[in-house]
LOKOLTI-859927 format. One record per atom (N, C-alpha, C, O, CB): x negated, y negated, z. Coordinates in steps of 0.001 Angstrom, whole numbers, padded with zeros to 6 digits, always signed. Each point is the difference from the previous one (the first is absolute). Glycine has a CB too. Layout:
N
XYZ...
REM end
This chain:
116
+026023+036208+013519+001175+000397-000737+001060-001075+000179+000493-000200+001110-001039+002658-000824+000899-003142-001346+000890-001148+000063+001448+000340-000263+000892-000671+000520-002781-000694-001224+002148+002383-000083+001357+000422-000330+000829-001083-000680+001155-000222+000363-001287+001753+001557-000447-002193-002890+000765-000930-000819+000986+000800-000836-000349+001053-000533-001569-002716+000465+003130+001179-000049+001046+000665-000770+000261-000821-001258+000378-001168+000087+000669+002161+002016-001244-000393-003258+000191-000684-001274+001497-000133-000292+000709+001004-000073-002925-000108-000782+002694-002119+000689+001406-000236-000302+000205-000349-001467+000947+000466-000634-000604-001228+002981-001237-000059-002878+000085-000372-001415-001371-000508-000418-000528-000939+000595+003016+000359-000434-003054+001194-001169-001342-000410-000407+000046-000802-001291+000911+000137-000816-001862+001887+001935-000055-002858-001271-000102-000839-001180-001333+000181-000714-000043+000103-001226+001565-001734+002319-002603+001670-000333-001327+000075-000611-000854+001008+000760-000060-000010+001229+000231-002392-002004-000837+003280+000005-000957+000964+000555-001370-000243-000620-000117-000504-001117+001955+002216+001483-002866-001342+000381-001360-000015-000542-000607+001376+000224+000386+000708+000930-000657-003205-000488-000674+002876-001287-000735+001250+000189-000925-000149+001196-000530-001077+000272+000650+001607-002745-000298+000579+003177-000845-000020+001193-000591+001388+000214+000716+001000-000026+000681-002843+001064-002713+001895-000826-000696+001248+000311-000641-000159+001376-001007-000696+000134+000570+001209-002609+001009+000123+003497-000535-000184+001356-001243+000844+000275-000186+001070-000579+002493-001577+001322-003140+000008+000140-001158+000756+000476+000480+001078+000978-000473+001136-000027-001057-003160-000270+002481+001643+001163+000617+000934+000951+001454+000192-000403+000596-000890-000607-002159+000174+002491+002133+001849-001559+001391+000290-000345+000940-001063+000566-000225-000531+001088-000316+002982-001136+001588-002747-000703+001022-000968+000393+001336+000740+000050+000316+000788-000892-001596-002755-000157+002050+001710+002086+001309+000635+000176+001094-000946-000463-000107-001213+000176-000761+002564+001762+001917-000800-002528+001144-000817-000406+000461-000850+001185+000160+000503+001112+000545+001242-002820-000496-003030+001457+000402-000924+001049-001153-000797+000574+000216-000990+000699+001611+002532-000178-003060-001119-000810-001165-000732+000502-000173-001322-000733+000292-000115-001191-001388+002283+001782+000617-003156+000145-000372-001291-000572-001492+000048-000298-000788+000484+000813+002636-001725+000453-002230+000736-002437-001403-000049-000401-000368-001467-000196+000652-000722-000755-000544+003028-000359-001162-002735+001803-000471-001380-000078-001322-000006-000736-000922+000737+000350+002100-001370+001803-001266-000203-003175-001238-000198-000752-000294-001497+000012+000525-000745-000828-000119+002802-000663-001236-002492+002420-000242-001432+000179+001263-000657+000514+000493+000361+001068-002217-000365-002905+002265-000966+001085+001256-000651+000399+001183+000544-000800+001069-000610-000030-002355-001457+000642+001092+003207-001254+001012+000604-000863+000609+001208+000708-000728+000865+000487-000493-001660-002566+002542+000858+002137+000690+001070+000714+000889+000792-000954+000703-000579-000828-000757-000786+002940+000019+002678-001993+000904+000873-000736+000409+001143+000899-000587+000194+001065-000477-000810-003263+002061+001373+001787+000396+001158+000799+000251+001188-000902+000447-000137-001139+000553-001361+002879-001301+002677-001198+000130+001245-000750+001418+000543+000142+000571-000017+001090-003021+000519-000746+003009-000026-001440+001314+000645+000048-000120+001514-000115+000981+000728+000157+000037-002779-001157-002227+002511+000726-000292+001433-000084-001366+000241+000628-000829-000908+000057+002233+001178-002173-001639+000939+002581-001325+000362+000504-001009-000113-001142+000310+000339-001142+000700+001219+002887-002219-002037-001435-001079-000071-000990-001222+000673+000620-000488-000433+001044+001397-001739-002087-001394+003212+000410-001176+000711+000501-001248-000856-000174-000064-000833-000904+001140+003039+000354-002056-002004+001406-001275-000706-000117-000592+000255-001382-000090+001148-000437-000309-000956+002933-000001-001249-003179-000619+000111-001311+000970+000191-001151-000423+000059-001155-001494+000867+002315+003213-000827-000873+001010+000210-001059+000653-001333-000367+000185-000873+000848+000250+003233-000019-000095-002494-002092+000683-001211-000462+001453+000037+000455+000707+000985-000214-002247-001158-001790+001969-000907+002629+001389-000175+000411+000397-001436-000263-000690-000726-000715+000497+002531+002475+001304-002208-001180+000440-001385-000164+000453-000574+001331+000398+000721+000915+000283-000238-003277-000755-001811+002439+000502-000761+001138+001030-000994-000506-000171-000581-001072-002015+000850+002331+003249-000468-000501+000958-001063-000304-000573-001285+000581-000309-000059+001190+002323+001659-001185-002156-002625-000833-000545-001281+000453+001036-001119-000100-000252-001130+000417-002025+001884-001135+003434-000432+000166+001100-000942-000015+001283+000815+000037+000257+000802-000899-001595-002559-000394+002141+001555+002331+001238+000750+000121+000664-000247+001336-000518-000735+000841-000403+002458-002363+002064-001106+001707+000771-000122+001229-000259+001224+000859+000118+001132-000469+001656-002517-000686-002126+001157+002412-000352+001089+000898+000504-000274+001402+000369-001127+000330-002379+001615-001717+002026+000536+002200+000185-000143+001438-001227+000573+000664-000490+001063-000382+003021-000927+000216-003026-000846+001164-001159+000487+000719+000059-000415+001448+000827-000831+000377-002160+000744-002462+000464+000655+002905+000009-000276+001437-000376-001447+000291-000922-000549-000603+000341+002937+001038+001308-002996+000495-000307-001379+000374-000473-000057+001438+000244+000912+000791+001453-001762-002425-002373-000229+001954-000435-000217+001371+001231-000123+000890+000985-000629-000386-003114-000515-000393+002078+001735+001953+001158-000024+000890+000047-001294+000800-001008-000684+000180+000935+003179-000034+001277-002810+000329+000142-001114+000927+000384-001339-000589+000314-000921+000754-001930+002095+000541+001605-001321-002598+000400-001284-000578+000791+000228-001277-000262+000934-000759-001762-002046+001754+002994+000241-001213+000813+000066-001213-000755-000659-001145-000820-000892+000213+002956+000870+001146-001848+000473-002574-000555-000637-001198+001186-000379-000876+000770+000867-000413-002973+000467+000521+002351-002613-000392+001125-000502-000793-000121+000428-001455-001104+000196-000509+001307-002150+002056+000932+002098-002209+000005+000273-001446-000699-001142-000722+000181-001166+000351+001975+002489-000167-002950-000992-001187-000717-001004-000781-001322-000440+000596-000641-000913-000521+002821+000170-000251-002598+001380+001860-001269-000365+000649-001187+000614-000719+000080+001120-000505+001107-001293+002689-002284-000562-002229-001262+000581-000453-000445+001002+001063+000035-000295+001195-000691-001818-002505+000241+003292+000867-000474+001010+000942-001349+000540-000444-000402-000144-001155+002770+000749+001731-003045+000014+000361-001386+000418-000174-000164+001420+000507+000825+000489+000771-001626-002865-000544-000262+003036-000659-000287+001364+000412-001146-000013+000992-001094-000464-000320+001905+001367-001887-000571-000397+003411-001030+000178+001014-000581+001390-000228+000598+000997+000406+000557-002556+001296-002310+001632-002347-000580+001279-000392-000514+000789+001207-000117+001223-000065-000501-002238-002134+000318+000335+003279-000482+000695+001202+001152+000688+000734-000109+001171+000364-001755-002849-000151+002967+000955+000004+001149+000564+000722+001013+000645-000940+000945+000643+000456-001272-002372+001303+000137+001561-003071+000869+000567-001041+001459-000418+000169+000906+000833+000038-002462+001105-000197+001756-003266+000262+001345-000559+000114+000101-001284-000812-001000-000646-000312+001259+001664+002603+000983-001367-002623+000314-001253-000677+000123-001083+001066+000649+000201+001027+000545+000999-002947-001817-002344+001672+000011-001092+000971+000273-001333-000708+000123-000058-001223-001741+001333+002700+001707-002328-000686+000037-001363-000531-001321-000711+000267-000086-001221-000127+002575+001139+000479-003507+000833+000013-001309-000559+000342-000778-000316-001267-000380+000905-000743+000361+000386+002900-000218-002566-002402-000615-000436-001252-001442+000435-000164-000534-000061-001108+002048-001850+001173-002158+002346+001003-001381+000479-000134-000051+001456-000453-001071+000513-000325+000379-002124+002104+001862+002286-001801+000066+001350-000558+000052-000116-001530-000067-001109-000530+001266+002013+002617-001084+000203-002793-000045+000025-001468+001386-000243-000567+000956+000682+000371-002902+000906-000318+002058-002560-000954+001300-000356-000558+000659+001212-000656-000642+000736-000750-000165-003088+000388+002106+002555+000655+000736+001141-000527+001139-000424-000921+000164+000579-001073-000757+000677+003132+001381-002254-001664+001149-000420-000802+000988-000775+000836-000380-000713+000928+000077+002690-002396+001606-001832+001128+001077-000702+000705+001061+000991+000453+000312+000961-000704-000743-003039-000648+000984+001830+002540+001099+000836+000480+001249-000308-000806+000209-001136-000427-001203+001219+002748+001821+000927-002526+001245-000194-000753+001219+000071+000912+001099-000376-000408-002198+001354-001615+000921-000508+003237+001064+000070+001010-000581-000396+001345-001209+000089+000211+002421+001737-001488-000352-002261+002184-000418-000244+001374-000470+001313+000609+000665+001025-000145+000958-002959+000373-002761+001910+000449-000467+001141+000788+000091-000429+001464-000832-000775+000473-000744+001645-002338+002583-000370+002582+000228-000384+001390-001182+000393+000873-000794+000863-000375+003257-000613+000031-002583-000877+001502-001142+000291+000873-000039+001465+000419-001082+000548+000208+001167-002898+000610+001072+002994-000692+000040+001416+000376-000251+000935-001183-000208+001197+000195+001799-001805+001613-001574+000079-003022-000185+000833-001198-001429+000529-000067-000946-000666+000421+002706-000667-001635-001895+002535+000679-001334+000586-000169-000476-000101-001446-001167+000261-000291+001646+001305+002182+000431-001948-002808-000334-000145-001411+000347-001394-000494+000894-000662+000527-000513+003110-000869-001110-002882-000686+000313-001241-000698+000093+000321-001484-000791+000785-000523-000379-002215+002286+002135+000824-002438+000145+000170-001451-000741-001153-000663+000251-001170+000292+002015+002361-000070-003190-000838-001126-000913-000990-000580-000056+000142-001513-000066+001109-000530-001287-001104+002640+001380-001144-002798-000323-000027-001417-001502-000235-000056-000478-001103+000264+002803+000221-001002-003064+001930+000392-001459-000046-000060-000427-000603-001318+000456+000416-001065-000642+001592+002560-000701-002999-001417-000588-000527-001226-001346-000635+000323-000178-000605+001057+002470+000212-002054-003229+000540+000080-001349-000525+000247-000036-001515-000176+000770-000577-000767-001751+002757-000002+000093-002783+001478-000235-001435-000144-001473-000263+000238-000631+000724+000770+002989-001292-000023-002931-000459-001391-001396-000329+000273-000184-000332+001469+000931-000490+000639-001210-000352-002983-000894+001094+002893-000283-000251+001400+000249-001460+000374+000320-000295+001152-002001+002138-001209+001539-002753-000895+000209-001425+000287+001476-000324+000159+000347-001062+000516-002425+000524-001784+002955+001443+000829+001428-000267+000064+000499-000774-001196+001197-000268-000104-001370+000296+002548-000719-000396-003352+000393-000740-001185-000042+000917-001221-000962+000743-000195+000090-002886+001212+001895+002084-001815+000029+000779-001229-000622-000829-001104+000380-001153-000207+001690+002408+000943-003026-000674-001447-000646-000770-001067+000328+000584-001346-000454-000514-001023-001384-000113+002563
REM end
């Protein structure tokens, strides 16, 4: 349970989960990340926000500067600066080391980091 908070959305995609998804959950499909703003029952059509402004839990103990590339650690369910995690987007505000949330502009990018 990630508890992402939707602040402003831009792009949604249709999504039918195998298992139920709770509002605020992050859904990873390969290198593609989206988050649910409403509960979606298993086998039911719902939507995921794949581009938008959100707040979500960040890794504790380190600050993340505004404008930083950030990633989703799907195992620990936190936002990190670890490039081996799944690309999530860019921070829009400083997230102090004591902060438990980071504000992120979520947007998809190819795994190579290059837009074609």
